[in-house]
C-alpha positions in Angstrom: 62.4 31.0 58.3 64.1 34.3 59.1 63.6 36.9 56.4 66.2 39.4 57.4 67.7 39.7 54.0 64.3 40.1 52.4 63.5 43.0 54.9 66.8 44.7 54.1 66.1 44.2 50.4 62.8 45.9 50.9 64.4 48.9 52.4 67.1 49.1 49.8 64.5 48.8 47.0 62.4 51.5 48.5 65.4 53.8 48.7 66.4 53.1 45.2 62.8 53.6 44.0 62.8 57.0 45.8 66.0 58.1 44.2 64.8 56.9 40.7 61.6 58.8 41.3 63.4 62.0 42.2 65.7 61.6 39.1 63.4 60.4 36.4 59.8 60.3 37.7 59.0 63.7 39.0 59.0 65.8 35.8 57.2 63.2 33.6 54.6 62.7 36.3 53.9 66.4 36.5 53.8 66.7 32.7 51.4 63.8 32.1 49.2 64.9 35.0 49.1 68.4 33.5 48.2 67.1 30.1 45.4 65.0 31.7 44.3 68.1 33.6 44.1 70.2 30.5 42.1 67.5 28.8 39.6 67.3 31.7 39.4 71.1 32.0 39.0 71.4 28.2 36.1 68.9 28.2 34.4 70.8 31.1 35.0 74.4 30.0 35.7 74.2 26.3 38.9 74.4 24.4 40.9 76.7 24.5 40.8 76.7 28.3 40.4 80.2 29.7 42.6 81.5 32.4 40.0 81.2 35.2 40.4 79.9 38.7 38.5 76.5 38.4 40.4 75.2 35.3 43.7 76.2 37.0 42.7 74.3 40.1 41.8 71.2 38.0 45.1 71.3 36.1 47.0 71.8 39.4 45.3 68.9 41.2 45.8 66.6 38.2 49.5 67.5 38.2 49.8 66.7 41.9 48.0 63.5 41.3 50.3 62.6 38.4 53.4 63.2 40.6 51.9 61.1 43.4 51.0 58.2 41.1 54.5 58.2 39.6 56.0 58.2 43.2 53.8 55.3 44.2 54.8 53.3 41.1 58.5 53.9 41.6 58.6 53.3 45.4 56.3 50.3 45.4 58.0 48.8 42.4 61.4 49.3 43.8 60.3 47.9 47.2 58.7 44.8 45.7 61.8 44.2 43.5 64.1 44.5 46.5 62.0 42.3 48.6 61.8 39.6 45.9 65.6 39.6 45.4 66.1 39.5 49.2 63.6 36.6 49.6 65.4 34.7 46.8 68.7 35.2 48.5 67.2 34.0 51.8 65.9 30.9 50.0 69.2 30.1 48.5 71.0 30.8 51.8 68.8 28.5 53.8 68.7 25.8 51.1 64.9 25.6 51.2 63.6 26.2 47.7 60.2 24.7 48.2 60.8 22.0 45.6 60.8 18.5 47.1 62.9 15.7 45.6 60.8 13.1 43.8 62.6 10.2 45.4 62.3 11.8 48.9 58.6 12.4 48.3 57.8 8.8 47.3 59.3 7.4 50.5 
């Protein structure tokens, strides 16, 4: 079975996920990553976190990690959704739903 529509749906979903990430995922990913970074740096160096180099590096790395995780979630989620919709369209288009008729199965 050809899965051309599923492949196109995958690409459309990835593009939509990328746009959604840029619009609504970038800032919250950075914010949540920074909050986690402050928590980690606070547990390592004590609260309030001093303005030293190592706590800043920890917070910065956690912010980058938060943005990357948000990007992966949006792009992979959009890709899987687009692929699933395209695959369902392919199934309906070819008429093969995977469900066999009971009368046909008994013959």
